[in-house]
C-alpha positions in Angstrom: -24.6 1.5 -1.1 -24.2 -1.1 -3.7 -21.0 -3.0 -3.5 -20.0 -1.7 -7.3 -20.3 1.9 -5.7 -18.1 1.0 -2.5 -15.4 -0.5 -5.3 -15.7 2.7 -7.0 -15.4 4.9 -4.2 -12.7 2.8 -2.8 -10.5 3.0 -6.4 -11.3 6.8 -6.7 -10.0 7.3 -3.0 -6.7 4.8 -3.8 -6.0 6.9 -7.0 -6.3 10.5 -5.5 -4.6 9.8 -2.4 -2.0 8.0 -4.2 -1.6 11.1 -6.8 -1.1 13.5 -3.6 1.5 11.4 -2.1 3.8 10.7 -5.1 4.7 14.0 -5.6 6.3 14.0 -1.8 7.3 10.3 -2.6 9.3 11.1 -5.5 11.8 13.2 -2.8 12.3 10.8 -0.3 14.7 7.7 -1.1 13.9 4.0 -0.9 12.0 1.7 -2.8 8.1 1.7 -2.9 6.5 -1.9 -1.4 3.1 -3.0 -3.1 1.3 -5.0 -0.2 -1.1 -7.2 -2.7 -0.7 -7.0 -6.4 -3.5 -8.8 -7.3 -4.5 -7.6 -10.4 -1.7 -5.3 -11.2 -3.9 -2.0 -11.4 -2.0 0.0 -8.6 1.3 -1.4 -9.2 0.9 -0.4 -13.1 -0.7 3.7 -11.5 3.0 3.6 -9.3 5.2 2.7 -12.1 3.7 5.2 -14.2 3.7 7.8 -11.0 7.3 7.1 -10.1 9.1 6.1 -13.6 12.6 4.7 -12.9 11.6 3.8 -8.9 12.0 0.6 -7.3 8.7 -1.6 -6.7 8.8 -4.4 -4.9 5.3 -6.3 -4.9 3.7 -9.0 -2.8 0.9 -11.4 -2.9 -0.2 -15.1 -2.4 -0.1 -15.9 -5.5 0.6 -14.4 -9.3 -3.2 -13.0 -10.7 -2.2 -9.8 -12.5 -2.8 -9.0 -15.5 0.5 -9.5 -18.2 1.0 -5.7 -18.6 0.8 -5.6 -14.6 4.0 -7.9 -13.4 7.3 -6.5 -11.8 10.1 -8.1 -13.0 11.0 -11.5 -11.1 13.3 -10.0 -8.5 10.4 -7.4 -7.8 8.2 -10.2 -7.0 7.4 -12.0 -4.0 4.8 -14.9 -3.9 3.9 -16.4 -0.4 1.9 -15.2 2.5 2.8 -11.2 2.8 2.8 -11.6 6.7 5.4 -14.1 6.2 7.5 -12.6 2.9 7.3 -8.9 3.8 9.3 -9.7 7.4 12.0 -10.1 5.2 12.5 -6.9 4.0 12.2 -5.0 7.3 14.5 -2.2 7.5 14.6 -1.5 3.3 13.5 2.3 4.6 11.0 2.5 1.9 10.0 5.6 0.9 6.4 4.4 0.6 4.3 1.1 1.5 0.7 0.7 -0.2 -1.3 -2.2 1.4 -4.5 -2.9 -0.4 -5.4 -6.2 1.4 -8.5 -5.9 3.4 -11.3 -8.0 2.5 -14.4 -6.2 3.8 -15.3 -9.1 6.0 -14.8 -7.9 9.8 -13.6 -11.2 11.3 -10.8 -11.5 8.6 -9.5 -7.3 8.5 -9.2 -7.7 12.7 -6.5 -10.7 12.0 -4.7 -8.6 9.5 -4.9 -5.3 11.7 -3.3 -7.2 14.9 0.0 -7.7 12.3 -0.2 -5.0 9.5 0.8 -1.7 11.3 3.4 -2.8 13.2 5.1 -4.3 9.5 4.0 -1.5 7.7 6.2 0.8 10.1 9.3 -1.2 10.2 9.3 -1.5 6.5 9.3 2.5 6.2 12.0 4.5 6.6 11.2 7.8 9.2 9.6 10.4 7.1 7.9 7.9 4.4 4.4 7.7 3.5 2.3 4.6 4.2 -1.4 4.2 2.2 -3.9 1.7 3.2 -7.3 0.2 2.6 -7.6 -0.3 6.3 -6.6 1.4 9.3 -2.9 1.3 10.1 -3.0 2.2 14.3 0.5 1.9 15.5 2.5 4.6 17.8 5.3 5.2 15.2 2.5 6.0 12.0 1.2 9.6 12.3 -2.3 9.9 10.3 -1.9 12.0 8.0 -5.5 14.0 6.3 -6.5 12.7 2.8 -7.7 15.0 -0.1 -10.6 16.8 0.2 -12.2 14.3 -2.4 -11.4 11.2 -0.1 -14.0 11.0 2.4 -13.1 10.1 6.1 -12.1 6.8 6.5 -12.5 5.4 3.2 -8.5 5.2 2.6 -5.6 6.2 5.4 -2.5 7.7 5.1 0.0 7.9 7.4 3.8 8.9 7.9 6.6 7.1 10.2 7.8 9.0 12.7 
């Protein structure tokens, strides 16, 4: 599969999963945390799907389109592993993490800290959506929508 086709499949899976979980997240108290703002496409999508909800976005540096930048108080810049730790206990309704690189060695390092961080950011019953697996005893894996191939994108509930 070409890298373009892979990207399209990943974005389609991300959108389909976020559309599915946003209806449930709308009923759960707490902010939404976007780990990896990037160019802001997902932030913009979440803002449309969850109007009025506080969305805090994290990234190493600001590279988002001007229409997709959160308010200053909801933008956290720096190494996500370090900056998001300050938000442990915030009881997020949704944590979305799209920080995989496609390089197995780099993603293996992220896998050593991202699952635990995600579990500690979420409230019980909260939802995690990730482009990489989040293997953690407090995160129960949920099935994706039928349109999403297995292991393309991942959904979890904090138990």
